C-alpha positions in Angstrom: 0.0 0.0 0.0 1.3 3.5 -0.9 2.1 6.0 1.8 0.1 9.2 1.8 1.7 12.5 2.3 -0.4 15.6 2.9 1.0 19.1 2.3 -1.0 22.4 2.2 0.1 23.6 -1.3 -0.5 22.0 -4.7 2.7 23.4 -6.0 4.6 22.1 -3.1 3.1 18.6 -3.5 4.5 18.3 -7.1 8.1 19.1 -5.9 7.9 16.7 -3.0 6.4 13.9 -5.1 9.5 14.1 -7.4 11.8 13.5 -4.4 9.8 10.7 -2.7 9.1 8.5 -5.8 6.3 6.1 -6.6 5.9 4.5 -3.2 4.3 7.8 -2.0 1.3 9.7 -3.0 1.6 13.4 -2.2 -1.6 15.5 -2.1 -2.6 18.9 -0.9 -5.1 20.2 1.6 -5.0 23.6 0.0 -4.4 25.4 3.3 -6.5 25.2 6.4 -9.4 22.7 6.2 -11.4 24.1 9.1 -11.8 27.1 11.3 -13.7 28.3 14.4 -17.4 28.0 13.9 -19.6 31.1 13.6 -22.1 30.0 16.1 -22.6 29.7 19.9 -22.8 32.8 22.1 -22.0 35.9 20.1 -21.1 33.7 17.1 -17.5 33.3 18.5 -17.3 29.6 18.1 -15.7 29.6 21.6 -17.2 28.5 24.9 -15.8 31.3 27.0 -17.5 30.2 30.3 -16.3 26.6 29.8 -12.6 27.4 29.6 -12.4 28.9 26.1 -13.0 25.6 24.4 -13.2 26.1 20.6 -15.7 24.6 18.3 -14.3 23.9 14.8 -16.1 23.2 11.6 -14.9 22.3 8.1 -14.8 25.2 5.8 -17.5 25.1 3.1 -15.0 25.1 0.2 -13.0 22.3 1.8 -15.7 19.6 2.4 -14.9 17.8 -0.8 -11.2 18.0 -0.2 -11.6 16.5 3.3 -13.8 13.7 2.0 -11.1 12.9 -0.6 -8.4 12.9 2.0 -10.4 10.7 4.3 -10.9 8.2 1.5 -7.2 8.2 0.7 -6.1 8.0 4.3 -8.3 4.9 4.9 -6.6 3.1 2.0 -3.0 4.3 2.7 -0.4 2.2 4.5 0.8 5.2 6.4 -0.1 8.9 6.5 2.5 11.7 6.8 1.6 15.3 7.6 4.2 17.5 5.9 2.7 21.0 6.3 4.9 24.1 6.8 7.4 24.2 9.7 5.7 26.9 11.8 2.8 27.2 14.2 0.3 27.7 11.4 1.6 24.5 9.6 1.5 22.6 12.9 -2.1 23.6 13.4 -3.1 22.5 9.9 -1.5 19.1 10.6 -3.4 18.8 13.9 -6.7 19.7 12.2 -6.0 17.1 9.5 -5.2 14.4 12.1 -8.4 15.2 13.8 -10.6 14.9 10.7 -8.7 11.9 9.3 -9.0 10.0 12.6 -5.3 9.6 13.1 -4.1 8.4 16.5 -3.1 11.3 18.8 0.3 9.6 19.5 1.0 8.9 15.9 4.6 9.7 14.7 3.6 11.1 11.4 4.6 14.7 11.4 7.6 15.7 9.1 9.1 19.1 8.7 11.8 20.6 6.5 13.0 24.1 6.0 13.9 23.7 2.3 12.3 21.6 -0.4 15.3 19.8 -1.7 16.0 16.1 -2.2 18.3 15.6 0.8 16.2 17.8 3.1 12.9 16.0 2.2 14.4 12.5 2.4 16.1 13.3 5.7 12.8 14.6 7.2 10.9 11.5 6.3 13.6 9.5 8.0 12.8 11.1 11.4 9.1 11.8 11.7 7.8 13.0 15.1 4.5 13.6 16.9 2.5 16.8 16.4 3.8 19.5 18.8 0.7 20.4 20.8 2.4 23.5 22.4 2.7 25.0 18.9 -0.9 24.1 18.2 -2.1 25.7 21.4 -0.2 28.8 20.6 -1.8 29.1 17.2 -5.2 28.3 18.6 -4.8 30.9 21.3 -3.9 33.5 18.7 -6.9 32.5 16.6 -9.3 32.8 19.6 -7.9 36.2 20.6 -8.2 37.5 17.1 -11.8 36.1 16.8 -12.9 37.7 20.1 -11.3 41.1 19.3 -12.2 41.0 15.7 -15.9 40.0 16.2 -16.7 42.1 19.2 -14.7 45.2 18.4 -15.8 45.2 14.8 -19.5 44.8 15.8 -19.1 47.7 18.2 -17.4 50.1 15.7 -19.7 49.2 12.9 -22.8 50.0 15.0 -21.4 53.2 16.4 -19.2 54.8 13.7 -19.7 52.6 10.6 -16.1 51.3 10.7 -15.7 47.9 8.9 -13.4 46.1 11.3 -10.9 46.1 14.1 -8.2 43.7 15.0 -5.6 42.9 17.7 -2.6 43.8 15.5 -4.4 45.6 12.6 -5.7 48.4 14.8 -2.2 49.0 16.4 -0.7 49.2 12.9 -3.4 51.7 12.0 -2.7 53.6 15.2 1.0 54.0 14.2 0.0 55.6 10.9 -2.7 57.9 12.5 -0.3 59.1 15.3 2.4 59.8 12.8 0.0 61.9 10.7 -1.1 63.9 13.8 2.6 64.5 14.6 3.1 65.9 11.0 0.0 68.1 11.2 1.0 69.5 14.6 4.6 70.1 13.6 5.8 73.7 13.6 8.8 74.2 11.4 11.8 76.1 12.8 14.1 78.2 10.7 17.9 77.5 10.7 20.8 78.3 8.4 23.9 76.6 7.3 27.0 77.9 5.5 29.1 75.9 3.0 32.4 76.9 1.5 33.3 75.5 -2.0 36.9 74.9 -2.9 38.9 73.5 -5.8 42.4 72.3 -6.1 44.1 70.4 -8.9 40.8 70.5 -10.7 39.1 68.5 -7.9 36.2 70.3 -6.3 35.1 69.7 -2.7 32.8 71.4 -0.2 33.4 72.1 3.5 30.5 72.9 5.9 30.5 75.3 8.9 30.9 73.2 12.1 32.0 75.5 14.9 32.2 79.2 15.8 34.7 80.2 18.5 35.0 76.5 19.4 31.3 76.0 20.0 28.9 74.0 17.7 27.6 76.3 15.0 23.9 77.1 15.4 22.5 79.8 13.1 18.9 80.7 13.7 18.3 83.5 11.1 19.7 85.3 8.1 21.5 88.0 10.1 23.6 85.4 11.9 24.3 83.6 8.7 25.4 86.8 6.9 27.7 87.6 9.8 29.6 84.3 9.2 29.5 85.0 5.4 31.1 88.5 5.9 33.8 87.2 8.1 34.8 84.3 5.7 35.8 86.2 2.5 39.6 85.8 2.8 42.0 82.9 2.8 41.2 79.7 4.8 43.9 77.8 6.6 43.9 74.0 6.7 44.5 73.5 10.4 43.9 69.7 10.7 44.2 66.8 8.3 43.6 63.4 9.8 43.6 60.1 7.9 40.6 57.9 8.5 39.8 54.3 8.1 36.6 52.4 8.5 35.1 49.0 7.6 31.5 48.1 6.8 30.4 44.7 7.9 28.0 42.7 5.6 24.3 42.6 6.3 22.8 39.5 7.9 20.9 37.1 5.6 17.3 37.9 5.2 14.5 37.1 7.7 10.9 37.7 6.7 10.7 41.3 7.7 14.0 42.4 6.2 13.2 40.6 3.0 9.9 42.6 2.8 11.7 45.8 3.6 14.5 45.4 1.1 12.2 44.1 -1.7 10.1 47.2 -1.1 13.0 49.7 -1.3 15.2 48.0 -3.9 12.6 46.3 -6.1 9.5 48.2 -5.5 7.5 45.1 -4.4 4.6 45.4 -2.0 4.9 43.1 1.1 2.1 40.9 -0.1 3.7 40.5 -3.5 7.1 39.7 -2.1 5.6 36.9 0.1 3.7 35.5 -2.9 6.8 35.3 -5.1 8.9 33.9 -2.2 6.2 31.2 -1.6 6.6 30.1 -5.2 10.4 30.0 -5.0 10.2 28.0 -1.8 7.6 25.5 -3.1 9.4 24.8 -6.3 10.0 26.0 -9.9 10.8 23.8 -12.8 14.4 24.7 -13.8 14.8 22.1 -16.5 14.8 18.9 -14.5 11.5 19.0 -12.7 10.3 21.2 -9.8 12.9 22.2 -7.3 12.6 24.4 -4.2 15.0 27.4 -4.7 15.0 29.0 -1.3 14.5 28.0 2.3 11.3 28.7 4.2 10.5 32.4 3.9 8.6 32.8 7.2 11.4 33.0 9.7 12.8 35.4 12.2 16.2 33.7 12.7 19.4 34.7 10.9 21.0 31.3 11.5 22.6 29.5 8.5 23.2 25.8 8.4 26.8 24.6 8.6 26.4 22.8 5.3 25.4 26.0 3.5 28.2 28.0 5.2 30.9 25.5 4.2 29.6 25.5 0.6 29.4 29.3 0.5 33.0 29.8 1.9 34.3 27.4 -0.7 32.5 29.2 -3.5 33.7 32.6 -2.2 37.3 31.4 -2.2 37.0 29.9 -5.7 35.3 32.9 -7.3 37.0 35.8 -5.5 39.9 34.5 -3.4 40.5 33.7 0.2 40.8 37.3 1.3 37.0 37.7 0.5 36.1 35.0 3.1 34.5 36.4 6.3 33.4 35.2 9.6 29.7 34.8 10.6 28.1 35.1 14.0 24.4 34.7 14.5 22.7 37.4 16.6 19.0 36.7 16.9 16.4 38.6 18.8 15.4 37.0 22.1 12.1 35.9 20.6 13.4 34.5 17.4 12.4 30.9 16.6 15.9 29.5 16.0 14.6 26.1 14.7 14.4 28.0 11.4 17.2 29.1 9.2 17.5 32.5 7.5 16.2 32.8 4.0 18.8 31.6 1.6 19.2 29.7 -1.7 18.9 26.0 -1.3 21.8 25.4 -3.7 24.6 27.8 -4.7 24.8 25.9 -8.0 21.5 27.6 -8.9 23.1 30.9 -9.8 20.5 33.6 -10.6 21.6 34.2 -14.2 22.0 30.5 -14.8 18.3 29.7 -14.0 16.9 33.1 -15.2 15.3 31.5 -18.3 13.1 29.4 -16.1 11.9 32.3 -13.8 9.5 35.1 -14.3 11.0 38.6 -14.2 9.8 39.2 -10.6 11.0 35.7 -9.5 14.4 36.4 -10.9 14.7 39.8 -9.2 13.7 38.5 -5.8 15.8 35.3 -6.1 18.9 37.3 -7.2 18.4 39.6 -4.1 18.1 36.6 -1.7 21.1 34.8 -3.4 23.3 37.9 -3.2 22.4 38.7 0.4 23.0 35.2 1.8 26.4 34.8 0.0 27.5 38.3 0.9 26.7 37.7 4.6 29.7 35.3 4.7 32.2 37.6 3.1 34.8 40.0 4.5 33.9 43.6 5.4 34.4 46.3 2.9 37.2 48.8 3.8 37.5 52.5 3.2 40.2 55.0 3.8 40.1 58.8 3.6 40.7 62.1 5.4 38.9 64.4 7.7 40.0 68.0 7.4 39.3 71.3 9.1 39.6 74.7 7.5 39.6 77.9 9.6 39.1 81.6 9.2 38.2 84.2 11.8 37.3 81.7 14.4 35.0 79.8 12.0 35.8 76.1 11.5 34.6 74.3 8.3 34.9 70.5 8.0 35.0 68.1 5.2 35.4 64.3 4.9 36.6 62.3 2.0 36.8 58.5 1.5 37.5 55.9 -1.1 37.0 52.2 -1.1 40.2 50.3 -0.7 38.7 46.8 -0.6 35.2 45.9 -1.8 34.7 42.8 0.3 31.1 41.8 0.6 30.1 44.6 -1.8 31.7 42.6 -4.5 28.4 40.6 -4.5 25.9 43.0 -2.9 27.2 46.3 -4.3 24.2 46.7 -6.7 21.9 47.0 -3.6 24.1 49.2 -1.5 24.1 53.0 -1.8 27.7 54.2 -1.3 29.3 57.2 -3.1 33.0 57.9 -2.6 33.9 61.5 -1.9 37.5 62.1 -3.0 39.6 65.0 -1.7 42.6 66.4 -3.5 46.1 66.2 -2.1 46.3 68.6 0.8 48.7 69.5 3.6 48.3 71.0 7.1 49.0 74.8 7.1 48.0 75.1 3.4 46.1 78.3 2.4 43.0 78.0 0.3 40.7 80.5 -1.3 37.0 79.6 -1.4 35.3 79.8 -4.8 32.1 80.5 -3.0 30.8 80.9 0.5 27.1 80.1 0.5 24.6 80.8 3.3 21.5 78.6 3.0 18.1 78.8 4.7 16.4 75.6 6.0 13.4 74.6 8.0 13.2 71.6 10.3 11.2 68.8 8.8 8.4 66.8 10.4 8.7 63.1 10.9 8.4 61.1 7.6 5.2 59.2 6.8 5.4 55.5 6.8 6.3 53.6 3.6 5.5 49.9 3.6 9.2 49.1 4.5 9.3 51.7 7.3 6.0 50.5 8.8 7.2 46.9 8.8 10.4 47.9 10.5 8.5 49.8 13.1 6.1 46.9 13.8 9.1 44.5 14.1 11.0 46.9 16.4 7.9 47.3 18.6 7.3 43.5 18.7 3.7 43.7 17.4 2.5 40.9 15.1 4.9 38.5 13.5 6.8 38.9 10.2 4.6 36.4 8.5 1.5 38.5 9.2 2.8 42.0 8.2 1.7 41.7 4.5 -1.8 40.7 5.5 -2.1 43.5 8.0 -1.0 46.1 5.5 -3.4 44.7 3.0 -6.3 44.7 5.4 -6.1 48.3 6.6 -6.1 49.4 2.9 -9.0 47.2 2.0 -11.0 48.5 5.0 -10.6 52.1 3.7 -8.6 53.2 6.7 -5.4 54.2 4.9 -4.3 55.1 1.4 -0.9 54.3 0.0 0.1 57.0 -2.4 3.0 59.4 -3.3 3.3 62.3 -0.8 3.7 64.8 -3.7 3.1 64.8 -7.4 6.9 64.6 -8.1 7.5 61.9 -5.6 7.6 58.2 -6.7 7.8 56.8 -3.1 4.4 55.8 -1.8 3.5 56.5 1.8 0.5 55.8 4.1 -2.1 58.5 4.6 -4.9 57.8 7.1 -8.5 58.4 5.8 -11.1 60.2 7.9 -12.6 56.9 8.8 -9.2 55.5 9.8 -8.5 58.5 12.0 -12.0 58.3 13.6 -11.5 54.6 14.3 -8.2 55.1 16.1 -9.6 58.0 18.1 -12.5 55.9 19.4 -10.2 53.0 20.2 -7.9 55.4 22.1 -10.9 56.7 24.0 -12.3 53.4 25.2 -9.6 50.7 24.6 -6.3 52.5 25.2 -5.2 49.8 27.7 -5.5 47.0 25.0 -5.0 48.6 21.6 -1.4 49.8 22.0 2.1 48.6 21.1 3.1 47.5 24.6 0.1 45.4 25.4 0.1 43.8 21.9 3.9 43.1 22.2 3.4 41.5 25.6 0.6 39.3 24.1 3.0 38.2 21.4 5.5 37.2 24.1 2.8 35.2 25.9 2.0 33.4 22.6 5.7 32.5 22.3 5.8 31.2 25.8 2.7 29.0 25.1 4.6 27.6 22.0 7.5 26.8 24.3 5.4 25.1 26.9 6.1 27.8 29.5 2.7 29.4 29.7 -0.9 28.1 29.9 -3.3 29.2 27.1 -6.4 29.3 29.3 -4.7 31.6 31.8 -3.7 34.0 29.0 -7.2 34.0 27.5 -8.8 34.4 30.9 -6.6 37.4 31.8 -7.4 39.1 28.5 -11.1 38.4 28.8 -11.3 40.0 32.3 -9.5 43.1 31.0 -11.4 43.4 27.7 -15.0 42.8 28.7 -15.5 45.8 31.1 -14.0 48.1 28.4 -16.4 46.7 25.8 -19.4 47.2 28.1 -18.4 50.8 28.8 -17.9 51.5 25.1 -21.4 50.2 24.2 -22.8 52.5 26.9 -20.8 55.7 26.4 -19.5 55.7 22.8 -21.6 58.2 20.8 -23.3 56.9 17.7 -22.5 59.0 14.7 -25.4 59.8 12.5 -25.0 59.9 8.7 -24.3 63.3 7.2 -27.3 64.9 5.6 -27.1 66.1 2.0 -29.7 68.8 2.4 -32.0 67.2 -0.1 -35.4 65.5 0.3 -36.0 61.9 -0.8 -38.2 62.0 -4.0 -40.0 58.9 -2.9 -40.9 59.4 0.7 -39.9 62.9 1.6 -37.3 61.8 4.2 -33.8 63.3 4.5 -31.2 62.1 2.0 -27.9 61.1 3.7 -24.4 60.0 2.6 -23.7 56.3 3.1 -20.7 54.1 2.3 -21.1 50.7 0.7 -19.0 48.1 -0.9 -18.7 50.2 -4.1 -17.8 53.4 -2.3 -19.8 56.5 -1.2 -23.5 57.0 -2.3 -26.6 58.8 -1.4 -29.5 57.0 0.4 -32.8 57.8 2.2 -32.5 58.1 6.0 -35.7 56.1 6.3 -34.0 52.9 5.1 -35.1 50.1 5.2 -38.7 51.4 5.0 -37.6 53.5 1.9 -34.9 52.0 -0.3 -34.2 55.0 -2.5 -30.5 55.3 -3.5 -28.4 57.1 -6.1 -24.7 57.3 -7.0 -22.6 60.4 -6.4 -22.1 62.5 -9.5 -18.7 63.6 -8.3 -17.3 60.1 -8.2 -14.0 60.0 -10.2 -13.0 56.7 -11.7 -9.5 55.6 -10.8 -7.1 55.7 -13.7 -5.3 52.4 -14.7 -1.7 52.3 -13.5 1.1 51.0 -15.8 3.1 48.0 -14.4 5.7 47.4 -17.1 4.5 43.7 -17.3 3.8 42.1 -20.7 0.4 40.5 -21.6 1.1 36.8 -22.3 -1.8 36.7 -24.8 -1.0 39.7 -27.1 2.2 41.4 -26.0 0.4 44.5 -24.7 1.1 46.1 -21.3 -0.7 44.9 -18.2 -2.3 47.7 -16.3 -3.3 47.7 -12.7 -7.1 48.4 -12.6 -9.7 48.8 -9.9 -12.8 46.7 -10.2 -16.3 47.9 -9.3 -15.9 45.9 -6.1 -12.9 48.0 -5.0 -10.4 45.2 -5.5 -7.4 45.5 -7.9 -6.4 43.3 -10.9 -4.2 43.4 -13.9 -5.8 43.8 -17.3 -4.4 44.2 -20.8 -4.0 47.7 -22.3 -5.5 46.4 -25.5 -8.9 45.8 -24.0 -11.5 45.1 -25.4 -9.5 43.5 -28.3 -7.6 41.4 -25.7 -9.5 40.4 -22.6 -6.6 38.9 -20.6 -6.9 39.4 -16.8 -4.9 38.2 -13.8 -4.6 38.8 -10.1 -1.9 41.0 -8.7 -0.1 37.7 -7.8 -0.1 36.6 -11.4 -3.0 34.1 -11.3 -5.2 34.1 -14.4 -8.8 35.3 -14.0 -11.4 33.7 -16.2 -14.0 35.9 -17.9 -17.4 35.8 -16.3 -18.9 34.3 -19.4 -16.3 31.5 -19.3 -17.0 30.9 -15.6 -20.7 30.8 -16.2 -20.2 28.4 -19.1 -18.2 26.1 -16.9 -20.8 26.1 -14.2 -23.6 25.4 -16.7 -21.6 22.6 -18.3 -20.9 21.2 -14.8 -24.6 21.3 -13.8 -25.7 19.8 -17.0 -23.2 16.9 -16.6 -24.3 16.4 -13.0 -27.9 16.2 -14.1 -27.0 13.7 -16.8 -25.0 11.6 -14.3 -28.0 11.8 -11.9 -30.4 10.6 -14.6 -28.1 7.7 -15.5 -27.8 6.6 -11.9 -31.6 6.9 -11.4 
């Protein structure tokens, strides 16, 4: 009898089947097969009074899959659960074991952090039991999110028409709103600087005012700046020239959060897009000899590298660049990092990016090349720089300048394309030398407010504050945009960098949460909760105690909010309903803002706003696979985004932002009709 292996991804199943051979059948559960029920008290699917016992039910779209898996499991000689090596994957395996009737003490759980032949075969040689501490941690997170999500969302929708709230989602939104309030409250202050421009042997350089009479230069207005300008019109004396050296250590290999940040700043990928591409690289791509996993597991917060990889990388570095390019590597993880995982790295250094480029999409190639370079560079020697620091003086005013040049590229030999470094070269100079400035230039400035969050900056902030987990950042960012709480757009017409702006509804949501739930919806409490979830995963904390403590804190706040939070009435348009004479008001629905009668549901009069502006398609630079036109990012009438061909309606190709094809509605309808017809025919035959 064949052995059955269950993974969560169809793509992953193809790669693993290749390595295990004909004695195994590898199938996919297509993710989670069940979730908390939406019934019981308040629809939580959790018996709060009975010790937070959850009730699970099979998801509607997974019932056929579960039946198929049950049939296969009954016929199999042995069942292995090979879902992802994290808490979510452990929980999926546990749910599968429950529904398939596998013994609780079964040794059938296998994990691997890279989908390669050796890693997969080794994992199946040492299966283990399901780790119930990891399961309880995931279960606790899910219950917390259900309680907060259901109860807070219901409250906010009834009071202020906000669509949802969440344990981490609302804290991320709070960061954006608080930053915007800082910017709006910021009062710029005037200050001035003075630069002196010199040239020697044809080499220009600039020195900046640093000190006046030995004190740090602080110029508050034009009069003070012009006083310096007037006193610095003669010769400058070079009073100090000191040689400088510095070395720049390589960056650590990627973890989930740093990959999302670097892909955002260097490649322009959104966090969700980055994770989608990385998932495909992990699960496997056909590079000429069947599917092969190209990177290790991309949901990790550990910078550890395996000894096998480090040995191979050092050998490769010496072969390609010489022994002097080899460096040392020391892991420095955060205290809460899950060190069972490795950092994100290529599974084989033989799969050089340019070598396998023909088998990858353009986005896959860019991300894989970034991961490959970062991991290899992390094991290389530091880059070294030499230069000079000089001081020029005149009338008690000191101007300083620094020059540097790279003397050894080290790790930048590999990662230089992603590292912004410009050498400033100074001419040959000597102490005591006299120099005449070509120009002394006073410049007015104003202090700048704190910068708005880009995706990368928000992810870094969340990571530093310890809220959420790297694997959830992309989903959180996506959610607060879908809810209409924030907009991601350029700060100015000339800027290409997109930043987060809170909407009126997003700001109102945070203000109400601050008013009634400040003790729970904040970075410190959320970070503490993350630590408690980690302790549950390690077997150091009891999940019921954590949930009970939260419930006792949350319930009184919720009760007070229902009693005291003011219900916001819809804004009146000043018009009368033509059908019933009631007031017309502005409402917001799934398609945006519209006008409706205040007597709804008695009167159902509605109309669209005449001022609604249709969002223009956004060029992506991607090529349509059907006709060669350009794919444009378009907004559907449902408010979601997709990619459509610029040659529409001649070409009707469409796909999701992740690159999955979208069938035309007519095609989908035809398929359903064909399927129903076939079902009826089959039914008649059986009858």
